[in-house]
Every structure is written in structure tokens, then in C-alpha cells.
N, C-alpha and C positions, 0 to 999 in steps of 0.2 A: 695473783701474779699472772697476767694474761700471756698467752703464747702468740707470737707474731705481732703484726701491726695493729695498733689500737687507733681506730678512726676517730676523728674529733666529732663532737655532736653537731647536729644540723641546725641548731638554734642560730638564727641570724645569718644563715648561709647566703641569703639573697644579698647581704651587704658585704660579702667578703670575696669578691672576684679578684683575680682570675682563679680558675678551678683546676683540680687534679694536683697531685703532689708537686708538680713543677710549674704550675701556673700557665699551662699550655692551652687551656680552654677559656675563652673570654666571657662566655655567658652560660647560664644554666640551660638555655635552649640548645646551645651547641653540645652541652654535656648529654642531653637527652636525644640528640641527633648525631651519633658518631660519624655517619657517612657524610655529613655536611660541615664538619669542623674545618676551619680555615687552615691552610698550609702556612701562610704568613699573615700576620695581622698587626695593626698598629692602632693605638687608641686615638680617637678623634675628638674627644670631649672629656671634660671632667665630670659631666653628668652621667648618671647611670642610664642604661637602656631599659625603659620600663616594660617593654614588650618581651624582650628576651631575657631579662633579669641578669644584669652584669655590666660589663664595660661597653661603652659605645665605641665601636671599632670599624675600621675599614679593612676588608678582606682583600688579600692580594695573592697572586700566583708566585711572586718572587719579591725579594727585597729590591727596591729600585736601583738601577745602575748608577754609578758615580755617587754612591753613598759612602761617606767617610766613616771611620771607626766610631766617632762620636754620634753621628746621625744613625748609624746602624743599630745602636742601642735602643732606638725608638721602635724597632720592629721585633716581633717575636716570630722566629723562624722555627717551625716544629721539626725541620729536617736536621737540626743540629744535635750533636751528641747530648743525650740526657734531656732533650726538649720535646720528645715525641708526644703526640696527643692521641695515640692509638690505644686500643684496649677498652676496657669498660664498656663492653658491647651489650650489656643486659637491656638497655632501652630499646634495642631493635626488636625485642620480643613483645613490646607493648604496641597497642594501636595508637594512632595519632590522638584520639580522644583521651586515652589513658596518659599519654605523655603530657597533654595539656592539663589534665587534672593534677598530675604530679607537680608540674610547674606552678599551678595555682596554689597547691598545698604548701610548697616551699616558700611562697610569699608570706604565709601566715606565721611562720616560725620566728 
């Protein structure tokens, strides 16, 4: 009987974006680069981003003006309650080569 949160296995993680518990991080690359995670993003294609491993997205500073409620659902705004993409800062301790190696490894699972 485990205590606390039981994380899911990493098998096939490359095929299950977006990431974190609330889906606030669109790619594994963004997960490994916490300081470069987008504030607002929207999916631009049904194809996966093969370089960053995850959703193909457009990164924005804000949800476009004059967006109605239905259109707004197409944007993920990490400033909303429960939608934050902060934390999980461990990758900042890794070098860029180590981050690249982790990303390549995650592609093999």
C-alpha cells in the first residue's frame, strides 16, 4: 500500500502528451526546460513534434483578443487556476547534453 502519489510508468510517454498532472506542458522538451515552458499555447497540427516529442504547438504570450468562449477552449493558459506549469525543476540541474540524452532515452520506451 504505497504512501502518497503513485506515478505512472514511463513506457510510451512519448506518445501521451501533454504532460504533468494537468496537461500544462505540451512536449517532453518543455518538461526538461522549465524556464522555457510556454505561458499560453495552442495545438497547430494533429502530427507529433518529432524534435521536441509531444504536441506541435504555437506558443503565445496571451490568448488572442476577441476570442469567444468556444474558441478560448483551443488555448491552454497556464495562468488559470489549477493550470500552472511550474515546479518540477530537477532538469535545471542537468547539462544540455544530459537533457538531450534523457529526451533520446524517453523516445525508446
